[in-house]
Every structure is written in C-alpha cells, then in structure tokens.
C-alpha positions, 0 to 999 in steps of 0.5 A: 539931209537936214532939210529932209529930216526937218520935213519928216519931223514936221510931218510925223505929228500929223501922220501919227494921230491919223494912224491912231484914229484909224486903229482906235475907231469903233466898228459897228456891225448890223444886219443890212436888211430885216423883214418883219410882219405888220403888228409883230415885234422885231429885234434890231441887232447891233454889235460893236468892237472897240480897241478900248475896254468898255468905258463908263462914257460909252454911248449908243444912239439909234436913229430912224430915216423914213423911206420918204427921206423926211427928217431923221428921228431919234429912236433910242439913246444909251449912256450908263442906262437906256433912255426911251424917246419922250415923243415921236413915233417910237415913244413907248414902242422901243426897249433896250435888248442889249448887253454892253459887256458882250458888246451888244447894243440891240433894241426891240421895236414893238408893234411894227407898222408899215410907217416903220419902213425905213433905215435905222442907224446905230452909232456907238462911241466908247471913249477914247474911241469916239469915231467909227462906223455907223451901222445901218439896218433897213427895215421892211414891214410886210403884211404877211411873210412871203413864201421864199425859195428856201421855204419852197426848197424845204417843203420839196425836200421834206415831201421827197423824203416822205415819199421815199419813206412810203416807197421803201415801206411799201417795197418791204411790205410787198417782199414780206407778203411774197415771202409768206406766200412762198413759205405757204406754198412750200408748206403746202407742197411738203404736206402733199408729199 
C-alpha cells in the first residue's frame, strides 16, 4: 500500500497539468469551406471559446497555405490592435472584421483572385489559454456562381407557386362568369314570364 501511495503521488503532478491543459484550451470555430466570386470581397469568419476571460495578451494569427502547398504566408495579426502584413499577396487587401468582446476574430479579404485559392488558418491564444485548436477555412475563388441544386429547387418551388396562383385565379374567374351567365338567363326567363 505504501508503494502504491508513493506511486500515485509521483504520477498525480503529471496527470493534473494535462487535465488542466485540456480544460483550458482555446477552441476555434470556422466555416470549413467558402466559395467566392473572382473580384469580390469575402469575410472569413473565425470565432473562439476560452475557459479564461478575454485577456489583454490575446493574440490572433491568420496564415495562408496556397493550393500548390508552397510556403505558408502571413495574412493578418492581432495583439491589442490589428496589424496588416507589410508585404506579400495580402498587403493592403485584408482588414480586421472581428469583435474581441464577442469572441469574433474574423477578417475581410478584398478583391479576391484565383491565386487566393487555398487554406486560411486562424489561431487564437488567450493567456493563460495558450494551446488549442487551429481553425481552417478552405477558400475557392470561382469565375461565376454555379447554379446549385438549392437555387434550382427555389426556382422550381417559386414557379410552381406562381402557376398554382394563376390556375386558382383562372378557376375563380371562370366560376364568376358562369354565375353571371346563369343569373342573366334566370333574369331573361323571369322577364319572359
């Protein structure tokens, strides 16, 4: 028993920090994939949750991995205030669009190009929560918006609803005309009598 007790005492300092690390990790949430049209602007949404209150040391790093898997590029950095990249493909094309108090660390990318196809990563540290997940957003820049199944379904339902309104209106008009014609015949028959 004494041996078991000393073994637990030796292990417990190792177990507790791991348990605290898991409980104190920052969780980052992003859309997994975003499709945008060439030449437009796109908000890349990133939110986080933390077991600690928002710290003055909170920092946000956005990076980019092109589709050709060449080197990662810095996109944006936040520490007390936003910092745009001094050079690179995103210079003067990225602005802060977040709200730290609402746990929103989103950015806006302006004037998208096909060369912007790739994966954006969003990482948040909120002292003492310095570990956690990294959010990823895969951006696809297309020449024009594709006509998706949802659009097709919306058009089909709209068309069917419009056709139904026309049919119901036509039936009502036909019934009113028949009624008026019947009323005229009835009046004519009464007049003959």
